[in-house]
C-alpha positions as CSV (number, residue, x, y, z in Angstrom):
1,X,13.3,3.6,-9.4
2,X,12.1,5.8,-6.6
3,X,9.1,5.2,-4.4
4,X,7.8,7.8,-1.9
5,X,5.1,6.8,0.5
6,X,2.9,9.2,2.4
7,X,-0.4,9.5,4.3
8,X,0.4,7.6,7.5
9,X,-0.4,8.8,11.0
10,X,-2.1,8.1,14.3
11,X,-5.7,6.9,14.1
12,X,-8.2,5.4,16.6
13,X,-9.5,1.9,16.2
14,X,-12.2,1.8,13.6
15,X,-10.9,4.8,11.8
16,X,-9.6,5.2,8.2
17,X,-6.5,6.4,6.4
18,X,-5.5,6.6,2.8
19,X,-1.8,6.0,1.9
20,X,-0.2,7.2,-1.3
21,X,2.9,6.0,-3.1
22,X,4.4,8.2,-5.8
23,X,6.6,6.2,-8.2
24,X,9.2,7.3,-10.7
25,X,12.0,5.9,-12.8
26,X,10.1,3.3,-14.6
27,X,7.0,3.0,-16.8
28,X,4.5,2.8,-13.9
29,X,1.4,1.9,-16.0
30,X,3.0,-1.3,-17.3
31,X,3.8,-2.8,-13.8
32,X,2.0,-4.4,-10.9
33,X,2.3,-2.6,-7.6
34,X,2.1,-3.9,-4.1
35,X,1.8,-2.7,-0.5
36,X,3.7,-4.4,2.3
37,X,3.9,-3.6,6.0
38,X,6.3,-4.4,8.9
39,X,5.2,-4.3,12.5
40,X,7.7,-3.9,15.3
41,X,9.6,-7.1,15.9
42,X,8.0,-8.9,12.9
43,X,8.9,-9.7,9.4
44,X,7.8,-7.6,6.5
45,X,4.5,-9.0,5.1
46,X,2.6,-8.5,1.9
47,X,-0.7,-6.7,2.1
48,X,-2.1,-6.1,-1.3
49,X,-1.3,-6.0,-5.0
50,X,-2.8,-4.4,-8.1
51,X,-2.0,-5.5,-11.7
52,X,-1.6,-3.1,-14.6
53,X,-4.9,-1.8,-16.0
54,X,-6.1,-3.7,-19.1
55,X,-9.3,-3.6,-21.2
56,X,-11.0,-5.6,-18.4
57,X,-9.6,-3.4,-15.6
58,X,-7.0,-4.1,-12.9
59,X,-7.0,-7.2,-10.8
60,X,-6.5,-6.8,-7.0
61,X,-5.5,-9.3,-4.4
62,X,-5.3,-8.9,-0.6
63,X,-3.9,-10.7,2.4
64,X,-6.6,-12.4,4.4
65,X,-5.9,-10.1,7.4
66,X,-7.0,-7.0,5.4
67,X,-9.5,-8.4,3.0
68,X,-12.8,-6.4,3.1
69,X,-11.2,-3.5,4.9
70,X,-8.4,-2.3,2.6
71,X,-8.7,-1.3,-1.0
72,X,-5.7,-0.8,-3.4
73,X,-6.0,1.4,-6.4
74,X,-3.8,3.2,-8.9
75,X,-3.8,6.4,-10.9
76,X,-1.5,6.0,-13.9
77,X,-1.8,9.7,-14.8
78,X,-0.2,10.5,-11.5
79,X,2.1,7.5,-11.3
80,X,0.6,6.8,-7.9
81,X,-0.8,3.8,-6.1
82,X,-3.1,4.1,-3.1
83,X,-4.1,2.0,-0.1
84,X,-7.5,3.0,1.4
85,X,-7.6,1.5,4.9
86,X,-10.9,1.3,6.7
87,X,-12.0,-0.3,10.0
88,X,-8.5,-0.1,11.3
89,X,-7.4,-2.3,14.1
90,X,-4.4,-2.0,16.6
91,X,-2.8,-5.0,14.8
92,X,-2.6,-2.9,11.6
93,X,0.0,-0.8,13.3
94,X,3.2,-1.0,11.1
95,X,5.4,0.9,8.7
96,X,3.8,0.6,5.3
97,X,5.8,0.3,2.1
98,X,4.9,0.2,-1.6
99,X,6.9,-1.8,-4.1
100,X,6.9,-2.7,-7.8
101,X,7.5,-6.5,-7.6
102,X,9.6,-6.4,-10.7
103,X,12.1,-4.1,-9.1
104,X,14.2,-4.4,-5.9
105,X,13.8,-0.8,-4.7
106,X,11.9,0.1,-1.5
107,X,10.7,3.5,-0.3
108,X,11.2,4.9,3.1
109,X,7.8,3.8,4.3
110,X,5.0,5.6,6.2
111,X,4.1,4.9,9.8
112,X,0.6,3.9,10.6
113,X,-0.4,3.7,14.3
114,X,-3.8,2.5,15.4
115,X,-4.4,3.3,19.0
116,X,-6.9,4.9,21.4
């Protein structure tokens, strides 16, 4: 299992970023995918999850801290999961990681810094 996150950067408060996570080594379409983040000096925390796509679509869930601002999505043709982050706040500053909950592997993460 290999996970490669990208798309992080420095953004001003109120701005937006879209993170990507390219997955390989497993049948991506069959598994849920999650985003986590870890701020300096804090534990890694769960941010969002998306289920496999079924006949009724995919189910998404979000941490309360990001609900209404972040959107998780997936493209099974590209084996990629995305995290669209809008209305960013300084407290969103963290390294962001994707993960397939059924596997133990983590990617290297991508740094998001929200600062003026």
